C-alpha positions in Angstrom: 0.0 0.0 0.5 3.2 2.4 -0.2 2.6 5.0 -3.1 4.4 4.7 -6.1 4.6 0.4 -5.5 3.1 -2.2 -8.0 2.9 -5.0 -5.4 3.0 -8.7 -7.4 0.1 -10.1 -7.1 -2.3 -12.0 -8.6 -5.4 -9.4 -9.2 -9.3 -10.5 -9.3 -10.8 -12.1 -12.0 -14.5 -12.1 -12.9 -16.1 -15.3 -14.1 -15.0 -15.2 -17.9 -11.3 -14.8 -16.6 -11.1 -11.0 -17.3 -10.1 -8.6 -14.7 -12.1 -6.6 -13.1 -11.4 -3.2 -13.9 -12.0 -1.7 -10.3 -10.1 -4.2 -8.8 -6.8 -5.0 -11.4 -3.6 -2.5 -11.1 -5.2 0.7 -12.4 -7.7 0.1 -9.6 -5.3 -0.4 -6.9 -3.4 3.0 -8.0 -6.2 5.0 -7.8 -7.0 3.8 -4.3 -3.1 3.7 -3.5 -2.7 7.0 -4.4 -6.1 8.6 -2.9 -5.3 7.7 1.0 -2.1 9.4 2.9 1.6 9.3 1.7 2.3 7.9 5.0 3.0 4.0 5.1 -0.5 2.3 5.6 0.5 1.2 9.1 0.6 5.1 10.2 -2.9 5.7 8.7 -5.5 7.4 10.9 -8.9 7.2 10.8 -9.1 10.2 9.2 -6.3 9.3 6.4 -8.9 6.1 6.2 -11.7 8.3 5.2 -9.9 11.1 3.6 -9.3 8.2 0.9 -13.1 6.6 1.0 -14.3 10.1 0.3 -11.2 10.6 -2.8 -12.6 7.1 -4.5 -16.3 8.8 -4.1 -17.3 5.7 -1.6 -19.0 6.2 1.8 -16.5 7.1 4.2 -15.7 4.0 6.1 -13.3 1.3 5.4 -14.1 -0.4 2.3 -12.2 -3.6 -0.5 -9.4 -1.4 -1.9 -8.4 1.0 0.8 -6.6 -1.2 3.4 -9.0 -2.0 6.5 -9.3 -4.8 8.9 -11.9 -6.4 6.8 -11.1 -6.6 3.1 -7.5 -4.9 3.0 -4.8 -7.7 3.8 -2.8 -9.4 1.2 -1.0 -12.6 1.7 0.0 -16.3 0.5 -1.4 -18.9 1.4 1.9 -20.1 3.1 2.2 -17.5 5.6 -1.2 -17.3 6.1 -0.7 -20.6 7.3 1.9 -20.0 9.5 -0.8 -17.3 11.2 -2.9 -20.3 12.0 0.0 -22.4 13.2 0.4 -19.5 15.9 -3.1 -18.5 16.3 -3.8 -22.3 17.1 -2.2 -22.2 20.3 -4.6 -19.5 21.8 -7.6 -22.3 22.6 -10.1 -19.4 23.4 -9.8 -19.0 19.7 -12.0 -22.0 19.4 -14.3 -22.0 21.9 -17.6 -22.3 20.7 -19.8 -18.4 21.7 -22.6 -18.3 19.4 -24.8 -21.2 18.2 -25.4 -21.4 14.6 -27.1 -24.6 13.7 -26.3 -28.1 13.6 -22.9 -29.0 13.9 -22.2 -25.1 13.3 -20.7 -22.4 15.6 -18.6 -19.2 16.1 -16.0 -18.7 17.8 -13.8 -16.1 18.6 -13.7 -14.8 15.0 -13.8 -18.2 13.4 -16.8 -20.9 12.7 -16.3 -24.1 14.3 -17.6 -27.5 13.1 -17.8 -30.3 15.3 -19.1 -33.8 14.9 -18.4 -36.6 17.4 -15.2 -37.0 16.2 -13.5 -34.1 14.9 -13.5 -30.4 15.3 -12.3 -27.8 12.9 -12.8 -24.2 12.0 -13.1 -22.4 9.6 -12.9 -19.3 7.8 -13.7 -17.8 4.3 -13.6 -14.3 2.8 -15.4 -13.0 -0.7 -15.4 -10.1 -2.8 -15.8 -9.2 -6.4 -13.5 -11.7 -7.9 -11.8 -13.5 -5.0 -12.7 -16.4 -2.6 -10.3 -18.0 -0.3 -10.7 -20.1 2.5 -9.6 -22.0 5.2 -9.9 -25.0 7.6 -8.2 -26.6 10.5 -8.5 -29.7 12.0 -8.4 -28.9 15.9 -6.4 -31.7 17.2 -4.3 -32.5 14.8 -3.2 -29.1 13.2 -3.8 -30.5 9.7 -5.2 -27.4 7.1 -5.4 -25.9 4.1 -5.5 -22.4 3.3 -6.7 -22.0 -0.9 -6.6 -18.2 -2.0 -8.3 -17.6 -5.5 -8.8 -14.7 -7.3 -11.9 -15.6 -9.1 -15.2 -15.4 -8.6 -15.7 -19.0 -9.0 -12.8 -19.8 -6.5 -15.4 -21.3 -4.1 -15.5 -24.3 -6.2 -11.6 -24.8 -5.8 -11.6 -24.1 -2.2 -14.5 -26.5 -1.2 -13.3 -29.5 -3.7 -9.7 -28.7 -2.1 -11.1 -29.4 1.8 -13.0 -32.4 0.8 -9.9 -33.8 -0.7 -7.5 -32.9 2.2 -10.2 -33.7 4.9 -12.2 -36.7 3.2 -15.5 -35.4 4.0 -18.2 -33.0 3.5 -18.6 -29.8 5.5 -21.9 -28.5 7.0 -20.1 -25.1 6.7 -20.1 -25.2 2.7 -23.9 -26.0 2.7 -24.3 -23.0 5.4 -22.3 -20.8 3.2 -25.3 -21.1 0.0 
């Protein structure tokens, strides 16, 4: 998010495989340059609001301005390292809110439990991207799938089913 940089990223694509105009390199440059010249880790709320207004958006966190809900750019391997670290805090996997059936929410991620196993999971989707992690809370085995296409959900569901050899109620709930 530093001015003048062009990050090496996989840009968001629509269902036909075309880079989304407002999510590609040109859209990134507009969002990046619309904000404060300070490095993003020093942005204030006022800096973020100014960037949103410069983009003609509401003065609130939005995609393409740095924010906790949609501003994280990472690699699957770095995200897996984060999960390994986060797993050390069992409070994250404590059920806090009942969803239905085998599904609950913990502190920041979903929890799917049956008589034999417990999984943590979370997904993300914006135009042109679909991402997921699933982690077996007992063994620590996990899959992280980051896609740059509207059809990415098909990819991450197939990967999770193959890795863990099971269907996930979370996928039906997400539909």
